[in-house]
Every structure is written in C-alpha cells, then in structure tokens.
N, C-alpha and C positions, 0 to 999 in steps of 0.2 A: 677256785680262784688261785691266782699266783700273786704273792705280795699284796694281797687285799685288792687286786684288780680283777675285774670280770673278764672271762675268756669265752668266746663263742666260736664254734667251728662251722663254717658254711660249706655244705656238701652239694654241689650241683650234680644232678642225676639225669641220665637218659638211658633207659633200658639196663639198669644195674641190679636186677633182682638176684643174681647169683653172687654179687659181691657186697651189696650194701650192708648185709648183716655182719659180715666180717669187719667192715669199717666201723660200724656203730659199736660192736662188742669190744673192739680193741681201743676205744677212746679212753684216754687217761682220766682219772677221777677229778683232776683240777678243772676240767672243762665244765662250764656252767650251763651252756646251751649248745645243742647240736641242731643246726638249722638245715634240714633236708629240703632241697628245692627240686621238685620233679618237673622236668621240662616236657610234659606230655609224652611220657614213656608209653611204648606199645606193649610192654610186658607187665609183670606183676610187681614192679618196684613199689608202687603205692601200697599195695596189699601187704607186702612184707613189712614196710615201715609202720603201717597201721597196727600190726600185731604188737609192736613195741609200745604203742600208745595205750594199749589195753592193760599192760602189766607194769607195775612199778615205775611209772614215768614221772612221779612227783619229785620236784626239785626243792631243796630247802631254801633256795633263793627266789624270792618273788620279784618279778620284773614287770613294770607297767610302761606303756608307750608314752613318751614325752609329748606326742601329738595331742594327747588329751589334757595336757597341762594348760592352765589358764594363767596368763601373765597380766598382772594388774598394771596399767599404764602409769608412768610417772614422766616427769620432764626429762629424765635421763635415759630411759630404756626404749625409746622408739626404735632404735636399731635392732634390739633383741626381739621386739614384736614383729618387725618386718621379716627377720630371719625365720622366726617360728611360723609365720604365715606362709612363707615360701616353702618350708619343709612340708607343710600340710598340702599345699597345692601341687607340689611336684610329684606326689603319689600317683597322679593321673598319667604321668609321663612314663611310668614303668609298665612292664608287661602285666596285664591283668592277672590277679592271683585269687586263690581261695585258701584260707588257713583251715586245715582239717582237724585241728585240735579242739576239744571241747572247752578246755580251760588253759589257754596258751600262757597266761601270766604265771602259772605255777608248775608247768611241765618242762622237763629237761629237753626232750626231743620235740622240736617244732617241725611239723610237716606242712610245707607250702606247695600248693599245686598251681602251676601255670595253666591258665585257661586256653592259651595257644602257645605253640612252640616258638621260643625266642632265641635259642642258641645258648651255648655255654656262658658267653659274656652276659647275656640277659639274666641267666640264672644266678650268676655271681652278684650282679647288680641288685637283684631282689634280696639276696641274703645280706648284702652290705646295707641295704636300706633298712632292713629289720634291725640290724645291729645298731645303726645310727639312731633309729627312733627309740631304741631301748637303752641308749647310753652305754653300750658295751665298750670296755676299755681297749680290748684287743680282739680283732676279728680275723680269724685264720681261714684260709681256703684249702680244703682237701678234696680231691676228686672222689667220686663214688666208686671208682674202679679198683680201689685197693692198691694203687701203685705209689702210695705215699706212706712212709713208715710213721705210725703214731708215736713211736719211741723218740722221734726227733722233734716232736711238737713243742716240747718245752724249750729246746734250743732256738726254735723259730720265734717263740713268744718273748723270750728273755730280753732281747734288745729293746723291744717295745715297752715291756713292763718296767724294766729296771734302768734303762738308759734313755728313755724318751725318744727313741728312734721312731720315725713316722711309718716306715715301710721296710719290711724284711723279706728277702727272697732267698729260697733255698737254691744253692748252686751245685748242680750235679757234675759239671764239667771239671771241677777241681778235685773231685774224689779220685783216688788212685785206681778205682775199678772202671772209670768212665769209658776209656777206650775199649775195654773188653766187653762191658755190659751193653752200652748204648749201640744200637744198630748204626753201621757206618753212614748210611744215607742221612739218618736223623742227626748224627753227630755233626756232619758237615753242614747240613741245612741249618741247624741250631747255631753253629759258629758264624755262618754268613749273616743270619738274621741278627745275631748279637752284635756284630760289627756295625751293621746298618742302624740298629736301634741305639747304639751308643751315640752316633751322630745325630739321630733324630730326636732322642729324648734329652740329651745333655748329661745323662748319667754315664760318664766315660769309664767309670770303674766297674760297671755291671758286666758280668761275663755270660751268665746263663739267663738271657732275657725271656726265654720261653718256659721257664719253670713256673708251674702253677701253684707250688707249695709256698704260700706267702702269709704274712701277718701284717695287718694295717691298724694303726692307732686310731683312737676316737677323733683326734685332731685331723688326721688325714681324711677320715670318713666325712667330716664336715667341711673339708676344704676343696673337694673336687665334685663336679656334677655327676653323681652316680648314675642318674637316668640316661646319661649320654655315653656310657661306656660301650665300646664296640661290642656287638652282640655275638660275634663268632670267635674263631680261634685266634684272631689278632688281639684279643682282649688284653693279654699281659703287656703288649707293646703300647697299646693305647693308654692303659693305666699309668705306665711310666711317664708318658708325655704329660698327662694331666697332673701327676704328682710334681713333676719338675716345674710346670707353670705355677703351681701353688707353693713353690719353694719348700717342699717336703724333704726331709732327710731320709737316707736310704742306706741299707747295709745288706750284704750277702753272707750267708752262713753255709758251711759245707754240709751237704746231705748226700746220701747214697742214691745212685740211680736204681730204680726198681722196674724190672720188665719181666714179662712172662707170668704175671699174677692175674688170674681170671681171664676174661675175654681179651682179645687183641684190641689195641687202641683203635678208636674210630677215626683218628686223624689221617687224612689223605694228604700227603706232602704236596703232590701236584695240584690238588684241588684248592688248597689254601694259599699257595705261594703268591700268585698274582694279586688276589685281594689284599693280602698283607702288604705287598710292595706298594700298592696304590694307597693303602692306609698310611704307610710310613711317609710317603711323599706329602700327603695332605697334612699329616701331623707335624712334620718338620716345619712347614710354612706357617701353620697355626701357632706353633711354639714361638717362632721368631716374631710373629706379629703381636701376639698377646703378651708374651713375657718381656721382649726387648724393644717393643715400640709403645704399647699402651701402658704397661706397668712400670717399666724403667727404661727410658730411652738409652740405648747402649750403642757404642760405635760398631759393634760386631753386626748389628742389623744392617747398617749401611755397607759394611765390607762384604757380607754375604751377597747382598743384592748387586753390588758392583761386580762381583765375580760372575754372577749369573747373567747379568746384562752383557758383560764382555764376552762371555761364552756364546751367547745367542748371536751377537754381532760377528763373532769370529767364525761362525758356521758359514757365513757368506763367502769369506775369503778361503776357507778350507774347501768349499765346494768348487770354486774356480781353480784352485791349485790342483785338485784331483782331476778335474776335467782336462786341464792342460797336460797333466802328467800322463794320462792314459790316451791322449790324442797323439797319433803319430806325427812327427815333424812339427810339433807345437812347442813353443818356447815359454817357459814359466815366467810370468811378469815379475821382475825384481821387486817392484814396489809392493805388490800383493804379498810376496814372500816376507818382506821386512815387516809389513803391518801384521801379518799373521803371527810371526815370531814375537813381536812386541806385545800383542794382545794376549797371546798364550802365557807369556811370562807374567804379565801384569795381572791377569785373571787368576793364575795359580797362586801368586803371592797374596792377593787379596783374600782368596779362599783359605789359605793356610793361616794368615793372620786372624781371620774371623774364627777359625776352628781353635786356634791357640787361646784367643780371648774366651771362647765358650768353655774350654777346659778349665781355664783359670777361674772363671766366674762360678763354675759348678763344683769346684773342689770342696767347698764348704758344706755341700749337701751329702757327700759320701763320707760316712762315718766308720 
C-alpha cells in the first residue's frame, strides 16, 4: 500500500517467458497485487508464472470481488443497484478468461489466461476490470517485456494516491536521454502521433501519448467503458479519448526511456500506423459528439463542424481552379477564385476558434 491506498500492477503478456521473472522479481514491496494477463502466449510464459504461484504467494491483504456484494434496495439507492448490475453484466463483453489461481482472494500474484488472443489493449482491459471489481485505488500498467523501470513506479502512483489525479502517464520524451536512447523512427512516429492525439483527445498538454507506463485511479476505472478499449496498439490513444469524455484529470511524469532489455519490441510501426490513424479520426468525432453535444452543448461543436463543411464545399472550387490552372490557354474564373479564398479563410478561422475553445475548456483537466 501507499498512503493506505491499494496498488495493483497490470502486466499484459505475450510470449514473455524470458522477461516476466525479472519484472515480477523487481516489483516494489508496496504493490498489493500483480495481475499477469497471458494473451495466449505460444511459449512458456504461463508455466513460468505458475511457478511463482506455488511458492510464497500469500498476501497479507485479502481482497474479494465487489460483484458478489449484495445491495439491499431502498428508496434512495436504485442508481447504485443499476450500476452494480451493469458491472456484473459487462463481464460478458470482455475477452473470455480463466483465473489460474487456487485462492485468488489471498494471493499476491494473480494469473489470468485469455481463452483467445485479444491483443495488448484487451489484456490491459482485463486487468483493469479485475482492479475495478476489487476496488483497487490505483491500477498501474507495466509491460511484461521489462522495458519499464520498477524504481519509477512510486512516482507514477503518487499523483493518483496523494493528489487525486485520475490518470498519470510516464513521459519519455522529456528525459534528457530521449534523443539518444529512443530509435529515430520511433521518436519521430511518437511525436507525430502525440500531436494528432492532442487534437483528438483534448489533452493538449500530453507529450508522450504512446507511453504504456500509466496509473489509473479507481474513479477513472469506474468512469470509462473498459470493455470497449481498443484491443491493439492504439489502446493508449483510445484510453485518453475515453478519459477526456469522462472529464478525468491527467498528469505526465518524467520517466527514462528503456530499450535493449530482453527481446526486441513486437511493435511494427508500419503495421499499426494506418489502424491508429483511422482510430484517431473515429475517436475525434466521437469525443465531439458525446462530450460537446450530448453532455454539454458547446459552441466549439458547431465551429468544428462549420469548418469541416466549408472544407468539403471548398473542394469543389479547388478542383475547378486546378483544372483551369493545368489546362493550356484556360483562364481561371475570377468568381471561383474569390469564393475559394473566402471559404478557405472562413474555414480556417472557424477551425482555429474551435481549437482554441477546446484548449481552454480542457485546461482544467491537465494538472
């Protein structure tokens, strides 16, 4: 525990038999539960973790699932009953699992096996669900590849535990060694995705959006649809959007970039780039609709859409201007040119005003 608050570390694993022991052995003593989620590994990851379950795995802290709790109805708690029932029913929406512990309520390391491969996002969602159902105060995500320093775990948890921050992300890009340690292609790709994710998520102060070293509060766990988290490598971007829609506060803390530990990362930049871009586009319009239309009708919703509509209309005039420009002895219509310039300026101004309002509205969420 930290400051009498429970800490659980969620470790998504896929073929991590060579590294998972190092990750578990280096876990700080204040961690109350280590949740290992095996995403149908093809190696001996499960076998390695099972060895830990056989020796000294008893925890002094007993935890029971709140799903088994019975709420006696009164005239005032109908909302609580509905939420409790929803938490029970949503279990079916997650990737099917099997808990391999004999006595999970009293064991420190919890081994959960996915019955089918779901992806890293699905594994994290499974771990988050376990933490939510057991009322964990702070749920941390650490990958099973050993590329996250356990010595930085306390600094990741502290804002959640001591300052009631809802979500904390480690930031590798502000570390003095970032440009030297992080491969150039990844540094550039991370920077581009971070810029796009600022616009999409509304968290304009976030710099390292792709960092997976995070801590989430119990409030945040209960505020977002965990079963709907993007199942692949776009998971960090999707979580940010969901947190912003739920008005959750966020902070970044400096962590060191770690590369060259164990196996090479399984992330293929080319393979994940386009799916993440499509995810960002969908997420942007979902955030606009849910947060700024349904939950709090805001002028920026109209301004963004005005700029998009103007942009679509302006494509017609741009097309004709380009046709006339590249056609020999053709004269560019003056009226088309004037309309194009007017629409371009109007659309750009509308977009900038919407973006400015978005920044102003979300400043309160960056702590």
